[in-house]
BALOBA-1460 file (C-alpha; in Angstrom, 3 decimals):
// residues 263
<rec num="1" residu="m" x="2.996" y="-22.965" z="-3.244"/>
<rec num="2" residu="g" x="-0.081" y="-21.118" z="-4.474"/>
<rec num="3" residu="e" x="-0.928" y="-19.879" z="-7.930"/>
<rec num="4" residu="e" x="1.605" y="-17.805" z="-9.854"/>
<rec num="5" residu="i" x="-0.139" y="-14.457" z="-9.731"/>
<rec num="6" residu="f" x="2.415" y="-12.701" z="-11.921"/>
<rec num="7" residu="s" x="1.931" y="-14.971" z="-14.928"/>
<rec num="8" residu="g" x="0.051" y="-13.947" z="-18.056"/>
<rec num="9" residu="k" x="-0.896" y="-10.403" z="-18.864"/>
<rec num="10" residu="v" x="-1.222" y="-8.553" z="-15.569"/>
<rec num="11" residu="f" x="-2.386" y="-5.036" z="-14.799"/>
<rec num="12" residu="v" x="-0.834" y="-3.671" z="-11.604"/>
<rec num="13" residu="l" x="-2.204" y="-0.520" z="-9.976"/>
<rec num="14" residu="i" x="-0.164" y="0.920" z="-7.104"/>
<rec num="15" residu="t" x="-0.977" y="4.031" z="-5.088"/>
<rec num="16" residu="g" x="1.647" y="6.020" z="-3.220"/>
<rec num="17" residu="a" x="4.213" y="4.825" z="-5.762"/>
<rec num="18" residu="s" x="6.337" y="7.978" z="-5.855"/>
<rec num="19" residu="q" x="8.677" y="6.919" z="-3.040"/>
<rec num="20" residu="g" x="9.411" y="4.422" z="-0.288"/>
<rec num="21" residu="i" x="7.557" y="1.127" z="-0.097"/>
<rec num="22" residu="g" x="5.229" y="1.942" z="-2.998"/>
<rec num="23" residu="r" x="8.128" y="2.678" z="-5.314"/>
<rec num="24" residu="q" x="9.913" y="-0.541" z="-4.374"/>
<rec num="25" residu="i" x="6.790" y="-2.664" z="-4.801"/>
<rec num="26" residu="a" x="6.423" y="-1.240" z="-8.311"/>
<rec num="27" residu="i" x="10.039" y="-2.048" z="-9.153"/>
<rec num="28" residu="t" x="9.963" y="-5.537" z="-7.613"/>
<rec num="29" residu="f" x="6.627" y="-6.527" z="-9.145"/>
<rec num="30" residu="s" x="7.598" y="-5.225" z="-12.580"/>
<rec num="31" residu="g" x="10.609" y="-7.535" z="-12.636"/>
<rec num="32" residu="l" x="8.256" y="-10.513" z="-12.350"/>
<rec num="33" residu="l" x="5.710" y="-9.519" z="-14.980"/>
<rec num="34" residu="g" x="5.470" y="-11.031" z="-18.431"/>
<rec num="35" residu="k" x="5.081" y="-9.524" z="-21.862"/>
<rec num="36" residu="g" x="1.899" y="-7.555" z="-22.335"/>
<rec num="37" residu="s" x="1.610" y="-6.591" z="-18.657"/>
<rec num="38" residu="k" x="1.145" y="-3.019" z="-17.535"/>
<rec num="39" residu="l" x="1.634" y="-0.830" z="-14.468"/>
<rec num="40" residu="l" x="-0.346" y="2.230" z="-13.426"/>
<rec num="41" residu="l" x="1.271" y="4.300" z="-10.695"/>
<rec num="42" residu="l" x="-0.633" y="6.943" z="-8.724"/>
<rec num="43" residu="a" x="0.596" y="9.506" z="-6.192"/>
<rec num="44" residu="r" x="0.574" y="13.230" z="-5.599"/>
<rec num="45" residu="s" x="4.175" y="13.785" z="-6.738"/>
<rec num="46" residu="e" x="4.453" y="13.438" z="-10.507"/>
<rec num="47" residu="k" x="8.199" y="14.021" z="-10.214"/>
<rec num="48" residu="g" x="8.519" y="11.081" z="-7.832"/>
<rec num="49" residu="l" x="6.365" y="8.900" z="-10.059"/>
<rec num="50" residu="k" x="8.549" y="9.725" z="-13.048"/>
<rec num="51" residu="e" x="11.588" y="8.600" z="-11.070"/>
<rec num="52" residu="t" x="9.837" y="5.359" z="-10.152"/>
<rec num="53" residu="a" x="8.839" y="4.762" z="-13.776"/>
<rec num="54" residu="g" x="12.463" y="5.243" z="-14.774"/>
<rec num="55" residu="n" x="13.363" y="2.190" z="-12.681"/>
<rec num="56" residu="i" x="10.826" y="-0.118" z="-14.325"/>
<rec num="57" residu="p" x="12.486" y="-2.708" z="-16.617"/>
<rec num="58" residu="k" x="12.310" y="-2.056" z="-20.337"/>
<rec num="59" residu="g" x="9.591" y="-4.058" z="-21.987"/>
<rec num="60" residu="i" x="7.044" y="-3.408" z="-19.244"/>
<rec num="61" residu="s" x="4.550" y="-0.694" z="-20.091"/>
<rec num="62" residu="v" x="4.032" y="1.847" z="-17.326"/>
<rec num="63" residu="d" x="1.669" y="4.788" z="-16.950"/>
<rec num="64" residu="f" x="1.721" y="7.254" z="-14.085"/>
<rec num="65" residu="q" x="-0.543" y="10.041" z="-12.968"/>
<rec num="66" residu="g" x="0.157" y="12.760" z="-10.416"/>
<rec num="67" residu="i" x="-3.078" y="13.160" z="-8.463"/>
<rec num="68" residu="d" x="-4.186" y="14.081" z="-4.960"/>
<rec num="69" residu="l" x="-6.219" y="10.997" z="-4.116"/>
<rec num="70" residu="s" x="-7.924" y="12.762" z="-1.219"/>
<rec num="71" residu="l" x="-9.575" y="15.123" z="-3.714"/>
<rec num="72" residu="a" x="-10.122" y="12.788" z="-6.668"/>
<rec num="73" residu="t" x="-13.644" y="11.761" z="-7.636"/>
<rec num="74" residu="a" x="-14.756" y="8.273" z="-8.612"/>
<rec num="75" residu="g" x="-15.282" y="9.559" z="-12.150"/>
<rec num="76" residu="q" x="-11.728" y="10.909" z="-12.412"/>
<rec num="77" residu="l" x="-10.229" y="7.670" z="-11.086"/>
<rec num="78" residu="s" x="-12.309" y="5.593" z="-13.462"/>
<rec num="79" residu="e" x="-11.179" y="7.700" z="-16.413"/>
<rec num="80" residu="i" x="-7.499" y="7.337" z="-15.479"/>
<rec num="81" residu="i" x="-7.735" y="3.565" z="-15.141"/>
<rec num="82" residu="e" x="-9.802" y="3.056" z="-18.285"/>
<rec num="83" residu="k" x="-7.342" y="5.109" z="-20.320"/>
<rec num="84" residu="s" x="-4.434" y="3.028" z="-19.001"/>
<rec num="85" residu="v" x="-5.986" y="-0.325" z="-19.920"/>
<rec num="86" residu="e" x="-7.577" y="0.782" z="-23.169"/>
<rec num="87" residu="s" x="-7.250" y="-1.943" z="-25.820"/>
<rec num="88" residu="v" x="-5.306" y="-4.197" z="-23.413"/>
<rec num="89" residu="q" x="-6.385" y="-7.820" z="-22.900"/>
<rec num="90" residu="l" x="-5.689" y="-8.855" z="-19.314"/>
<rec num="91" residu="d" x="-5.609" y="-12.160" z="-17.437"/>
<rec num="92" residu="r" x="-5.468" y="-10.718" z="-13.945"/>
<rec num="93" residu="v" x="-5.320" y="-7.518" z="-11.926"/>
<rec num="94" residu="i" x="-3.267" y="-6.651" z="-8.835"/>
<rec num="95" residu="i" x="-4.211" y="-3.540" z="-6.875"/>
<rec num="96" residu="v" x="-1.887" y="-2.309" z="-4.113"/>
<rec num="97" residu="h" x="-3.451" y="0.278" z="-1.801"/>
<rec num="98" residu="n" x="-0.215" y="1.691" z="-0.426"/>
<rec num="99" residu="v" x="-0.986" y="5.416" z="-0.182"/>
<rec num="100" residu="g" x="-0.642" y="6.642" z="3.374"/>
<rec num="101" residu="t" x="0.585" y="9.406" z="5.653"/>
<rec num="102" residu="m" x="1.412" y="9.507" z="9.375"/>
<rec num="103" residu="g" x="-0.586" y="12.592" z="10.253"/>
<rec num="104" residu="d" x="0.583" y="14.971" z="12.975"/>
<rec num="105" residu="t" x="2.723" y="12.705" z="15.160"/>
<rec num="106" residu="s" x="3.614" y="15.528" z="17.552"/>
<rec num="107" residu="k" x="0.140" y="15.174" z="19.078"/>
<rec num="108" residu="l" x="-0.977" y="12.584" z="21.597"/>
<rec num="109" residu="t" x="-4.547" y="11.289" z="21.365"/>
<rec num="110" residu="v" x="-6.048" y="13.808" z="23.818"/>
<rec num="111" residu="d" x="-4.722" y="16.660" z="21.682"/>
<rec num="112" residu="m" x="-6.351" y="15.394" z="18.468"/>
<rec num="113" residu="d" x="-9.427" y="17.602" z="18.797"/>
<rec num="114" residu="d" x="-9.662" y="19.257" z="15.378"/>
<rec num="115" residu="f" x="-12.519" y="17.859" z="13.272"/>
<rec num="116" residu="e" x="-11.081" y="19.281" z="10.057"/>
<rec num="117" residu="e" x="-7.704" y="17.664" z="10.648"/>
<rec num="118" residu="w" x="-9.423" y="14.318" z="11.206"/>
<rec num="119" residu="r" x="-11.461" y="14.724" z="8.022"/>
<rec num="120" residu="k" x="-8.425" y="15.550" z="5.893"/>
<rec num="121" residu="y" x="-6.521" y="12.582" z="7.273"/>
<rec num="122" residu="y" x="-9.357" y="10.135" z="6.656"/>
<rec num="123" residu="d" x="-10.089" y="11.538" z="3.193"/>
<rec num="124" residu="l" x="-6.672" y="10.378" z="2.003"/>
<rec num="125" residu="n" x="-5.951" y="7.382" z="4.191"/>
<rec num="126" residu="v" x="-9.354" y="5.703" z="4.516"/>
<rec num="127" residu="f" x="-11.892" y="7.101" z="2.081"/>
<rec num="128" residu="s" x="-9.690" y="7.323" z="-1.022"/>
<rec num="129" residu="p" x="-8.628" y="3.626" z="-0.921"/>
<rec num="130" residu="a" x="-12.258" y="2.619" z="-0.442"/>
<rec num="131" residu="v" x="-13.459" y="4.734" z="-3.385"/>
<rec num="132" residu="l" x="-10.596" y="3.614" z="-5.630"/>
<rec num="133" residu="n" x="-11.294" y="0.003" z="-4.735"/>
<rec num="134" residu="s" x="-14.953" y="0.429" z="-5.644"/>
<rec num="135" residu="v" x="-14.039" y="1.987" z="-8.989"/>
<rec num="136" residu="a" x="-11.553" y="-0.783" z="-9.815"/>
<rec num="137" residu="m" x="-13.994" y="-3.575" z="-8.959"/>
<rec num="138" residu="k" x="-16.680" y="-2.094" z="-11.194"/>
<rec num="139" residu="l" x="-14.182" y="-1.911" z="-14.059"/>
<rec num="140" residu="f" x="-12.519" y="-5.307" z="-13.704"/>
<rec num="141" residu="r" x="-14.541" y="-7.824" z="-11.713"/>
<rec num="142" residu="e" x="-16.530" y="-9.138" z="-14.666"/>
<rec num="143" residu="k" x="-13.683" y="-8.851" z="-17.181"/>
<rec num="144" residu="v" x="-10.596" y="-10.603" z="-15.780"/>
<rec num="145" residu="e" x="-9.815" y="-14.081" z="-14.560"/>
<rec num="146" residu="r" x="-8.477" y="-13.108" z="-11.115"/>
<rec num="147" residu="i" x="-8.172" y="-9.987" z="-8.982"/>
<rec num="148" residu="f" x="-5.741" y="-9.575" z="-6.089"/>
<rec num="149" residu="v" x="-6.103" y="-6.662" z="-3.680"/>
<rec num="150" residu="v" x="-3.288" y="-5.748" z="-1.288"/>
<rec num="151" residu="n" x="-3.873" y="-3.238" z="1.483"/>
<rec num="152" residu="i" x="-0.785" y="-1.946" z="3.290"/>
<rec num="153" residu="t" x="-1.640" y="-1.937" z="7.001"/>
<rec num="154" residu="t" x="0.228" y="-1.873" z="10.320"/>
<rec num="155" residu="f" x="1.097" y="-4.393" z="13.025"/>
<rec num="156" residu="s" x="0.330" y="-2.609" z="16.286"/>
<rec num="157" residu="a" x="-0.683" y="0.558" z="18.091"/>
<rec num="158" residu="l" x="2.106" y="3.138" z="18.300"/>
<rec num="159" residu="k" x="2.259" y="6.005" z="20.759"/>
<rec num="160" residu="s" x="2.102" y="9.377" z="18.974"/>
<rec num="161" residu="a" x="0.491" y="7.754" z="15.922"/>
<rec num="162" residu="g" x="-3.196" y="8.129" z="16.710"/>
<rec num="163" residu="y" x="-4.147" y="9.313" z="13.242"/>
<rec num="164" residu="y" x="-2.029" y="6.694" z="11.490"/>
<rec num="165" residu="c" x="-3.028" y="3.679" z="13.574"/>
<rec num="166" residu="s" x="-6.740" y="4.485" z="13.765"/>
<rec num="167" residu="g" x="-6.816" y="5.095" z="10.012"/>
<rec num="168" residu="k" x="-5.017" y="1.825" z="9.310"/>
<rec num="169" residu="a" x="-7.442" y="-0.055" z="11.576"/>
<rec num="170" residu="a" x="-10.486" y="1.433" z="9.833"/>
<rec num="171" residu="r" x="-9.013" y="0.748" z="6.415"/>
<rec num="172" residu="e" x="-8.144" y="-2.846" z="7.296"/>
<rec num="173" residu="m" x="-11.664" y="-3.495" z="8.554"/>
<rec num="174" residu="y" x="-13.091" y="-2.111" z="5.300"/>
<rec num="175" residu="f" x="-11.011" y="-4.640" z="3.348"/>
<rec num="176" residu="k" x="-12.051" y="-7.462" z="5.694"/>
<rec num="177" residu="v" x="-15.704" y="-6.651" z="4.968"/>
<rec num="178" residu="f" x="-14.915" y="-6.397" z="1.249"/>
<rec num="179" residu="a" x="-13.315" y="-9.859" z="1.349"/>
<rec num="180" residu="e" x="-16.403" y="-11.307" z="3.023"/>
<rec num="181" residu="e" x="-18.712" y="-9.774" z="0.428"/>
<rec num="182" residu="y" x="-16.621" y="-10.772" z="-2.600"/>
<rec num="183" residu="p" x="-14.983" y="-14.185" z="-2.007"/>
<rec num="184" residu="d" x="-13.928" y="-14.352" z="-5.660"/>
<rec num="185" residu="v" x="-11.425" y="-11.534" z="-5.015"/>
<rec num="186" residu="n" x="-8.208" y="-12.381" z="-3.163"/>
<rec num="187" residu="v" x="-7.615" y="-9.779" z="-0.436"/>
<rec num="188" residu="l" x="-4.453" y="-9.402" z="1.650"/>
<rec num="189" residu="n" x="-3.819" y="-6.952" z="4.463"/>
<rec num="190" residu="y" x="-0.022" y="-6.751" z="4.557"/>
<rec num="191" residu="s" x="1.953" y="-5.196" z="7.406"/>
<rec num="192" residu="p" x="5.382" y="-4.356" z="5.959"/>
<rec num="193" residu="g" x="7.328" y="-3.968" z="9.207"/>
<rec num="194" residu="p" x="9.491" y="-0.957" z="10.148"/>
<rec num="195" residu="v" x="10.955" y="0.071" z="6.804"/>
<rec num="196" residu="e" x="13.697" y="2.622" z="6.127"/>
<rec num="197" residu="t" x="11.661" y="5.415" z="4.555"/>
<rec num="198" residu="n" x="11.259" y="9.174" z="4.906"/>
<rec num="199" residu="m" x="8.093" y="8.437" z="6.893"/>
<rec num="200" residu="l" x="10.015" y="6.441" z="9.492"/>
<rec num="201" residu="r" x="12.722" y="9.104" z="9.778"/>
<rec num="202" residu="n" x="10.135" y="11.855" z="10.195"/>
<rec num="203" residu="f" x="8.355" y="9.838" z="12.873"/>
<rec num="204" residu="s" x="11.614" y="9.374" z="14.778"/>
<rec num="205" residu="a" x="12.063" y="13.150" z="14.842"/>
<rec num="206" residu="t" x="8.500" y="14.296" z="15.537"/>
<rec num="207" residu="a" x="6.884" y="11.652" z="17.768"/>
<rec num="208" residu="g" x="5.282" y="13.539" z="20.635"/>
<rec num="209" residu="h" x="5.668" y="10.707" z="23.149"/>
<rec num="210" residu="p" x="9.291" y="10.508" z="24.377"/>
<rec num="211" residu="d" x="9.180" y="6.706" z="24.825"/>
<rec num="212" residu="q" x="8.132" y="6.233" z="21.207"/>
<rec num="213" residu="r" x="10.759" y="8.637" z="19.928"/>
<rec num="214" residu="k" x="13.422" y="6.855" z="21.985"/>
<rec num="215" residu="k" x="12.319" y="3.432" z="20.708"/>
<rec num="216" residu="i" x="12.343" y="4.422" z="17.036"/>
<rec num="217" residu="n" x="15.697" y="6.180" z="17.306"/>
<rec num="218" residu="y" x="17.196" y="3.165" z="19.078"/>
<rec num="219" residu="m" x="15.965" y="0.908" z="16.293"/>
<rec num="220" residu="i" x="17.518" y="3.189" z="13.668"/>
<rec num="221" residu="a" x="20.784" y="3.448" z="15.592"/>
<rec num="222" residu="q" x="20.947" y="-0.350" z="15.781"/>
<rec num="223" residu="n" x="20.106" y="-0.610" z="12.066"/>
<rec num="224" residu="q" x="17.167" y="-2.887" z="12.835"/>
<rec num="225" residu="q" x="14.829" y="-1.372" z="10.250"/>
<rec num="226" residu="l" x="14.061" y="-3.218" z="7.035"/>
<rec num="227" residu="t" x="14.948" y="-2.071" z="3.543"/>
<rec num="228" residu="p" x="12.152" y="-1.452" z="1.034"/>
<rec num="229" residu="e" x="13.579" y="-4.363" z="-0.998"/>
<rec num="230" residu="q" x="13.224" y="-6.744" z="1.949"/>
<rec num="231" residu="t" x="9.574" y="-5.970" z="2.569"/>
<rec num="232" residu="a" x="8.687" y="-5.994" z="-1.150"/>
<rec num="233" residu="d" x="10.341" y="-9.415" z="-1.548"/>
<rec num="234" residu="r" x="8.457" y="-10.707" z="1.480"/>
<rec num="235" residu="l" x="5.191" y="-9.457" z="-0.009"/>
<rec num="236" residu="v" x="5.914" y="-11.355" z="-3.227"/>
<rec num="237" residu="k" x="6.577" y="-14.526" z="-1.213"/>
<rec num="238" residu="v" x="3.338" y="-14.134" z="0.760"/>
<rec num="239" residu="l" x="1.301" y="-13.608" z="-2.405"/>
<rec num="240" residu="r" x="2.892" y="-16.584" z="-4.148"/>
<rec num="241" residu="e" x="2.485" y="-18.990" z="-1.235"/>
<rec num="242" residu="q" x="-1.165" y="-18.026" z="-0.623"/>
<rec num="243" residu="k" x="-1.180" y="-19.341" z="2.951"/>
<rec num="244" residu="y" x="-3.462" y="-16.599" z="4.236"/>
<rec num="245" residu="q" x="-7.241" y="-16.479" z="4.255"/>
<rec num="246" residu="s" x="-8.621" y="-13.747" z="2.031"/>
<rec num="247" residu="g" x="-9.163" y="-10.640" z="4.140"/>
<rec num="248" residu="g" x="-6.593" y="-11.722" z="6.703"/>
<rec num="249" residu="r" x="-3.464" y="-9.890" z="7.790"/>
<rec num="250" residu="v" x="0.106" y="-11.060" z="7.302"/>
<rec num="251" residu="d" x="2.947" y="-9.225" z="9.019"/>
<rec num="252" residu="y" x="6.490" y="-9.215" z="7.650"/>
<rec num="253" residu="y" x="7.693" y="-10.994" z="10.788"/>
<rec num="254" residu="d" x="5.037" y="-13.714" z="10.903"/>
<rec num="255" residu="g" x="6.873" y="-16.982" z="11.448"/>
<rec num="256" residu="m" x="10.071" y="-15.142" z="12.399"/>
<rec num="257" residu="a" x="11.578" y="-13.855" z="15.636"/>
<rec num="258" residu="r" x="10.519" y="-10.260" z="16.165"/>
<rec num="259" residu="p" x="13.199" y="-7.676" z="17.023"/>
<rec num="260" residu="s" x="13.069" y="-6.476" z="20.626"/>
<rec num="261" residu="h" x="12.021" y="-2.924" z="19.660"/>
<rec num="262" residu="r" x="8.603" y="-4.048" z="18.417"/>
<rec num="263" residu="q" x="5.617" y="-3.515" z="20.692"/>
């Protein structure tokens, strides 16, 4: 068993916390935090963030900010974070880079020929986590005892998900380099498995490759997808056990039998 990362006064920053996996991570983590801890939730939908905040246990302070991370500047992000932790003494920081979209899954790779579409996708899914991470490190690295960074990644290449998978690969490599440069920061690339979310349902309906659409719909029909609670609980276990090397990737199914639908 590794160190108890949820002990003491902890600041938890989660992006994409308005729904799905991000929302559940916020709820699960908040139930483990002690007095004096604080959450900051970021996403585009302020309505969704408000709903997430309403599920946080009483006694845990939570701030949320509706913001389009693909358009936010480093200065704006720094201001939001500084305001949230103003006058708060912290022992450790946990940052969960969960924000992510699938992109246009109706297109196969040879049809992805629009530079502007690529730029917009990477602005949100690759560049914004990198910029936010830079901002957070400058604010916290010299001020807190320990920093944990979790990047939500993916397990494998998926047909019809060229934007999503290439973005996840680029993002994961950024965090691998970050882990090499800053060994004092604990970095985890976590692949949450196929989780029952709006994103998964949309993918099952829009995947341009018929084999992929058939595979996802079969998985859903067989009820083989995970719940957000399952993957959030697994993430907690991985973080507590600390069996990974900083910068490495842990998949939900590591050490378990993988369902037959997985590639």
